N, C-alpha and C positions, 0 to 999 in steps of 0.2 A: 412919542405915546399910542399906541391904534387904538381905536374905536371898538371896542365891541360891542355889534349890535343885539340886542334884545332879539327873541322869538318872536315876536311880534313885528318887529321892521326885518323881520330876512323874511317874516312870508309878508310883507306887500313887498320890499324889495322884487323875492320870486316876480309875484305877480305881476308886479312892473315891466319886468325882463319881459316876461311871456309876452303881456301885451304887443310890448315892440318888438317879440321876432313874429310873432302874428300877423302884423302890422303891414314889418319888414317884407315876410315872401308878396300880402297880398299888392303891395309896391312893386315887387318885383315883376310880379303877374299881370300888374297896370301897365308897366314902361313896358316890357319885351313882351311880353305875346301878345296880349290886345293895342298897343299901341297908341293909348288913350292917358295923354295928359292933363286935359280933366278929373280923370277917377284916379289918375296917380298923386295929382295935389292934390287932392280932399281927404285920401288917405294917408301921405306924408303930415298931410296938417293934423288931425285927428294924432296921430303917436305922436308930435310935437305936447298940443296943448296936456299929454299927461306927466304928473310929477316925476319927478326922477329922484331916488336916494340911493347914492353915491355908496356903495360896496369897498373898505378898505384893502379889504382880504375872499378869497373865491370861499364856496361854500365848505363846511366842515366834510372830513373824508366820514365821519360816521355820520354824515347827514345819506338818510339811504335810495334818495335822489340827487346825491352830488356827483362829485366828477366821476365816479366807478362807474353809474348807471348805466346802461347800456340798452336802447329801447329794440324789438325784434325790428330787425326791418323787414320792409319787402317793398313790393312793386305800387307804386303809386301812381294814380292818371293825377291829369291837369287840376280836374273837376274835386277828386279826394282831396289835394295839395291844398288848392282853397276852398273847400271846407271846413279841414282838418286843421287850417290856421286862423278862421275868422272861426270858430268856436275856440277854442283857443284864447282868444283876446275877446270872446264875450262872457268865458268862464272868468278870466285874469279880470275881468270887470266888475265881475259880479262879486266874489270875493273882496277888490279893493273896497265895492258901495260898503261892505257890513264892516269891513274893518280899518278903515281912511277917512275919505273925505264921500260918505257918500253923495253927495249933490252934483256934483266934477265927475263921476266916473255911474252914476246914473246914469246920467248927460252919454258920458262916452260907449257905457254898452249901448240903446239904445241905439245911438249914431253907428254902432259897428254892425248895429243889425240891417239897417239899409244897404251899407256897404256889404254884407254880406249877398245877401240879396240882387245888388246891382253887378257884383263879381262874376256869383255860377249866372244869372242871368246875359250876363256879356260873352264869358268862357266859353259855356253851352255853343252859344249860338257862332262864335268862332268854331269853334272845335265840327260842327257838325258844318258850315260854308266850307272849310279843310276840304270835307269830303264830295264836295261838288267838283272833280275831277274825272278825265278818265271812260271808262266804259258806264252809262247810266244801263244799268239792266233792265227790263221791262218784263214782269212774271206776271202767269198765269195761276194760282197754286191750283186749278180744277183741271188744266193741262199737265201742268209739271208737279211730281210730285216735291212736299215741303223738304225733304231729307236731301233730294238732287239738286234744286236749286240753292239751300245753303253750300252742298259741295262744291257746287260749281262757281260760287260764291269767294268762296275760299278760298281754293286749291287758284283761284285765278288775280285773287286780289281786286277784288271790284270794291269801292266802299259807296256805292247808293244804289237801291234797288226800287223801284217802280210798280207799286202793286197794282195792275189791271185786270180787274174781272168783269168784261161784261155782264147783265145778264142774271148776275146774281145776287143775291140780297144781302143788307146790309153787316147781316146779322155773320153771314158766312165773308164776308171780306173782315170782318173783325175779327174772328175763330182765325181766317186764315195768316193775317200780318202777328196778335200775338205769336202763334206758334215761330213765327218766321225770326220772332222777335228772340223768343228762345232759343233757337240755334246761333245766331245774327246780331247778338246782344253790342256788337261796334261799327254794326251797319245801318248805315240810313235808308230807315224807311218811308216812303213817299206815296203815298196814294192817291191816284184818281180820281180827277171829279169829284171825291162827297169829301167835303171842310168838314162835318160833324163825325163824319169815320175817323178822320184824320187828325182830329182834336185828340178821338175818345182813345186814340191807341195809336199814333206814329211819332214820325219823324216832322212831317210838312206833306202838303198836297200838292198836284197840277192839276192846274185848273186852264180850261178851255177859252175862250171869247165871246161863249156864250154858257158858262158856268159863273160861277158866284161874284160879282163884279169884285172886281181886285180890290181894290179903295178898300171896300166894307170888311173886307177880307183880313186883309190889315190892320183893320182897327180894334177889332172881336176875339184874336189871338195873342197868345203870348208871343214877346217880341225876339223869344230864338224858338218860333217856328218857321220853318221854312217854307217857301212860298215859290210855286216855279208857274210860268203865263206861257201856252200858247202866241206865238204871235207870225204873222204871216206878211207882215210890213216894219221895215224902220221907227213907220212912228208910232208903230203900235209898240215894238219892243222898248222905244224913247219912254214912252207914256206907263209902260210897266214897269220899269228900273224908277221915276216917279214917283208910282205910287208904292214903290217896297218891297216890288217883286226882290227873292233873293236870286235866281236866275229865268235864263227867258228859255225856250224851244224853240225849232224852227224846222219847220216837215220839208223837207230837200223835194218833196214831191209837189209841193205847191210856189218855193221860192226856188230862184236860178243860185248858184254859186255864188254867182258875182255881187248878189242881192243879200246872199247869208255872208258872203263877207266884209260888208260893208255894217250891217247891225253887231259881228264880232271885233271892228275897228272902234263903231262907237260907243260900246257900250261896256260898261264900268261896271258889271256882276258875270259871272260865266253866265255863256250860251252854248246850249246843246244842240246837237243837228240831231232830227230824227227824216221817220221815212225809212224808205225802203233803200237803207243802204248796205253795200256789198264788196265782194272783191270788186268789181269792176269801176264802182264808183267810191271806195273808201278810202283811198291816196287821195285823192280831190277831194274831200268833201273836210281832212284831216290839213291840207293846205291853207284853211282857212282861218286856221285857229283854232277852231271851239274850243272851248274848256271839256266840252263832255261827246261822246259819238252814241246815243241808246239803240242797244241791240236787244229783238225781241224775241229774235228765232237761232240764230245762228248761234248767240253762247250757247243754247241749252242744247243743242246739236251734236255741239264737243263733246259730250259725257255721254 
């Protein structure tokens, strides 16, 4: 004899499945994208705490959200996927809290809030760090029109751009970064020197040895905020990495190629070569295996 579930139990079962489906997607992001075993286990354990009601038959074809229901297909980023599935867990837990086991699902709902924030922060940082490669464009919107900057970056598939506007007010820099973001939503935008400006409108900041102290900057910025630091010696580079720099820049006008090689070899974060890099020395710079090469003039002269 087939047991027929009541409408009440069908609703509970649907939301339990919804919770588990959302958790499974977050599990896969933690496991395969972030390679974060601790986060993976915590999501897995949360999923296994849920009460499960076994359905002995599929949802009725009369159910408007049943087998024939088709969601409108759309492309989504990893952040969209993580956000949607975390919200799915929270919504399901809320329904279960109201209809089934209030204390259990209230606990699970609040736990899912914490996991949601952690997954989004870690995934955001992962995606930003993934862009720290190739040409590191340095622009000055006072010298190059923003539309030209955006065009060059898109045509050359550049993933990271530093806004460096000497002698400009902070308001001018903010306005330029905001306008660049409108044209380049997928580009990592870094602000030179000004930590407060970067926090207000950019993805990260590039600091010099005499700028805002790295170790303090790391403490007061979000975990997914990118910080780069200029280094002139191997010991400075090692200290930068220890204190939380996401990338290190080395000025080839100051540091010899052999010293740059040593920094690259010892670093566990991307290294960016800066300075007067041109056709006469770019092959030598590339031979060091740096992750990025900064371009501040040549790249804009191409168009």
